[in-house]
C-alpha positions in Angstrom: -31.6 22.8 -80.7 -29.6 25.8 -81.9 -25.8 25.3 -82.0 -24.0 26.4 -78.8 -27.3 26.9 -76.9 -26.9 25.6 -73.4 -29.3 23.0 -72.1 -31.2 23.3 -68.8 -28.4 21.7 -66.7 -25.8 24.1 -68.2 -28.0 27.1 -67.5 -28.5 25.9 -63.9 -24.8 25.8 -63.4 -24.4 29.2 -65.0 -27.0 30.7 -62.8 -25.4 29.2 -59.7 -22.0 30.6 -60.7 -23.6 34.0 -61.2 -25.3 33.7 -57.8 -22.0 32.8 -56.1 -20.4 36.1 -57.4 -23.5 38.1 -56.5 -23.4 36.7 -53.0 -19.6 37.2 -52.8 -20.1 40.9 -53.6 -23.1 41.3 -51.2 -25.6 41.6 -54.1 -23.6 44.4 -55.7 -24.4 43.2 -59.3 -22.1 45.7 -60.9 -19.1 44.5 -59.0 -20.0 40.8 -59.5 -20.4 41.4 -63.3 -17.0 43.2 -63.4 -15.3 40.2 -61.6 -17.0 37.6 -63.8 -16.0 39.5 -67.0 -12.4 39.8 -65.7 -12.2 36.1 -65.2 -12.3 35.5 -68.9 -14.6 32.4 -68.7 -15.0 31.2 -72.3 -16.9 27.9 -71.6 -18.4 25.7 -68.9 -18.8 22.0 -69.5 -20.6 19.4 -67.4 -18.5 16.3 -67.1 -21.1 14.6 -65.0 -23.6 15.6 -62.2 -20.8 16.2 -59.7 -18.0 17.6 -61.9 -17.6 20.7 -64.2 -14.8 22.1 -66.3 -14.4 25.8 -66.5 -12.4 27.2 -69.4 -10.8 30.5 -68.6 -8.1 32.7 -70.0 -7.3 33.9 -66.5 -6.9 30.8 -64.4 -5.0 32.5 -61.6 -7.9 34.9 -60.9 -10.4 32.0 -60.9 -8.2 30.1 -58.4 -7.7 33.1 -56.2 -5.2 33.7 -53.4 -4.3 30.3 -51.9 -7.1 28.7 -53.9 -9.8 30.4 -51.8 -11.9 31.6 -54.7 -12.1 28.2 -56.5 -12.5 26.4 -53.2 -15.5 28.5 -52.2 -17.0 28.2 -55.6 -16.7 24.4 -55.5 -18.4 24.3 -52.1 -21.1 26.6 -53.2 -21.8 24.5 -56.3 -21.2 21.2 -54.5 -19.2 20.1 -57.5 -15.6 19.3 -58.3 -14.2 21.9 -60.6 -11.4 21.4 -63.2 -9.9 24.6 -64.6 -8.8 24.5 -68.2 -6.7 27.4 -69.5 -8.3 28.7 -72.7 -7.0 31.2 -75.2 -9.1 34.4 -75.5 -8.5 36.7 -78.5 -9.6 39.7 -76.3 -6.4 39.3 -74.4 -4.4 39.8 -77.6 -6.5 42.0 -79.9 -5.9 45.3 -78.0 -4.9 48.2 -80.2 -1.7 49.9 -79.0 0.5 52.8 -80.1 3.7 51.4 -81.6 5.5 54.6 -80.8 5.1 53.8 -77.1 6.5 50.3 -77.3 
């Protein structure tokens, strides 16, 4: 197997997460993709058949207002979700004009 290539169980979870956001946005795939990219998910790990860990650089967005987003995702996947805050270089490596700051 190629390094970092997800197995079939990981792919299934990934497809289910994608389906959740597509459904959330009434099949508006452009809006769903924009939200998923904004979440900054860097990894998804299966702990067991009923538990996953989602690594994200934007945990607050994944949790959502009063936890509604993560709650709905957990119900949709029928899995317990643990959120792990992950560092993402894209959040740091943004060119800026030093004259402005």
